[in-house]
C-alpha positions as CSV (number, residue, x, y, z in Angstrom):
1,M,7.9,-25.6,-12.2
2,T,9.8,-22.4,-12.3
3,V,10.7,-20.7,-9.0
4,Q,9.4,-17.2,-8.9
5,N,10.9,-14.6,-6.6
6,V,9.3,-11.4,-5.2
7,I,11.7,-8.6,-6.1
8,R,9.8,-5.6,-4.7
9,L,6.5,-4.3,-3.2
10,V,4.4,-1.7,-4.9
11,T,1.4,0.2,-3.6
12,V,-0.8,1.8,-6.2
13,V,-2.7,4.8,-5.0
14,G,-5.9,5.9,-6.7
15,V,-8.8,8.3,-6.2
16,R,-11.6,6.6,-4.4
17,G,-15.2,7.7,-5.1
18,R,-16.3,11.3,-5.3
19,P,-15.4,13.7,-2.4
20,S,-18.3,15.1,-0.5
21,S,-16.5,18.5,-0.5
22,P,-13.4,20.3,-1.8
23,R,-12.0,19.9,1.7
24,E,-12.0,16.0,1.4
25,M,-9.6,13.6,-0.3
26,S,-10.3,9.9,-0.4
27,L,-7.7,7.5,-1.7
28,S,-7.4,3.7,-2.3
29,A,-4.2,1.7,-1.8
30,L,-3.7,-1.5,-3.7
31,H,-0.7,-3.4,-2.3
32,L,1.2,-5.7,-4.8
33,A,4.1,-8.0,-4.9
34,V,6.2,-7.7,-8.1
35,L,7.8,-11.0,-9.3
36,D,11.0,-11.4,-11.1
37,D,9.1,-12.3,-14.3
38,G,7.3,-8.9,-14.1
39,R,3.9,-10.2,-12.9
40,R,2.2,-8.3,-10.1
41,L,0.2,-10.2,-7.5
42,T,-2.4,-8.6,-5.2
43,L,-1.5,-8.7,-1.5
44,L,-4.1,-6.3,-0.1
45,D,-7.0,-4.7,-2.0
46,D,-9.0,-3.4,0.9
47,R,-6.9,-0.4,2.1
48,G,-7.3,3.3,1.7
49,W,-7.9,6.5,3.6
50,T,-9.7,9.8,3.7
51,E,-8.4,13.1,4.7
52,S,-10.1,16.4,5.4
53,G,-8.4,19.8,5.5
54,P,-8.4,23.2,4.0
55,S,-10.5,24.1,0.9
56,D,-9.0,22.5,-2.1
57,I,-7.0,20.0,0.0
58,W,-5.3,18.6,-3.1
59,H,-3.3,21.8,-3.5
60,H,-2.1,21.5,0.1
61,T,-1.0,17.9,-0.1
62,S,2.3,16.7,-1.5
63,R,3.2,13.6,-3.4
64,E,5.6,12.7,-0.6
65,E,2.8,12.9,2.0
66,I,0.6,10.6,-0.1
67,E,3.5,8.1,-0.5
68,A,4.3,8.1,3.2
69,T,0.6,7.6,4.1
70,A,0.2,4.8,1.5
71,R,3.2,2.9,3.1
72,T,1.6,3.2,6.5
73,V,-1.9,2.2,5.4
74,V,-0.7,-1.1,3.9
75,G,0.9,-2.1,7.2
76,P,2.0,-3.4,9.5
77,D,-0.7,-2.0,11.7
78,E,0.0,-0.2,15.0
79,P,-0.2,-2.4,18.1
80,S,-3.3,-2.4,20.1
81,G,-4.2,-4.0,23.4
82,H,-1.5,-6.4,24.6
83,D,0.1,-6.8,21.1
84,T,3.6,-5.4,20.6
85,A,4.8,-3.7,17.4
86,Q,7.0,-6.7,16.8
87,H,4.1,-9.1,17.0
88,M,2.0,-6.9,14.7
89,A,4.8,-6.8,12.2
90,T,5.5,-10.5,12.3
91,T,1.8,-11.3,11.9
92,H,1.5,-8.8,9.0
93,W,4.5,-10.2,7.0
94,E,3.4,-13.8,7.7
95,H,-0.1,-13.0,6.3
96,L,1.4,-11.5,3.1
97,A,3.7,-14.6,2.7
98,G,0.5,-16.7,3.1
99,V,-1.2,-14.7,0.4
100,L,1.7,-15.3,-2.0
101,H,1.7,-19.0,-1.1
102,R,-1.9,-19.2,-2.2
103,H,-0.8,-17.7,-5.5
104,G,1.8,-20.5,-5.8
105,V,4.8,-18.3,-4.8
106,Q,7.0,-19.3,-1.9
107,A,8.1,-16.2,0.1
108,D,9.7,-15.7,3.4
109,A,8.0,-13.2,5.7
110,R,11.3,-11.7,6.9
111,E,12.6,-11.3,3.3
112,L,9.4,-9.6,2.3
113,S,9.8,-7.1,5.1
114,N,13.2,-6.1,3.7
115,L,12.1,-5.6,0.1
116,P,12.0,-2.2,-1.5
117,H,8.5,-0.7,-1.3
118,E,7.6,1.7,-4.1
119,V,4.4,3.8,-4.3
120,E,2.8,4.6,-7.7
121,L,0.2,7.3,-8.0
122,S,-2.5,6.8,-10.5
123,D,-2.9,9.3,-13.3
124,R,-6.0,10.7,-11.6
125,V,-4.1,11.3,-8.4
126,V,-1.2,13.0,-10.3
127,A,-3.7,15.2,-12.2
128,R,-5.4,16.3,-8.9
129,L,-2.1,17.2,-7.4
130,T,-0.9,19.2,-10.4
131,D,-4.2,21.0,-11.3
C-alpha cells in the first residue's frame, strides 16, 4: 500500500441556485484535500453562504472578499456557549482527519491545520465578478 500525503487544502466556490434578486449572491463552498498524487478528496460538501447588498451585488464584491469568506465558511467554526476557539479548532481538524481516514488516508489534525489553503472560483463565479 502506498502512503498518500495531503499537500494542501482547496475550497472551490460556485454559484448556488438562482438569486431571488439582483441584490443577492448565494455561493457554495466545496472543501477538498489535495493528495501528493493529485487526487482531490472531499472533506466538506455542505457549506456555503448568501449575501445581500446593493443592487448588482456582484459588481460590489471582490475576489478577495469571496476567498476570505470561503476560508471562514469551511471552518473552524466560531466558539459558542462554553466552547473555546481552541476547542472548536481542535474538534474541526480532528473531524477532517477522520474524514480522510475513512478515505484510507492517514492525516494528523495538527498538520492539516498548517497546510496551505487555496480558494478556487468556478467559471460562473468569475464570470459574474467580471460581467
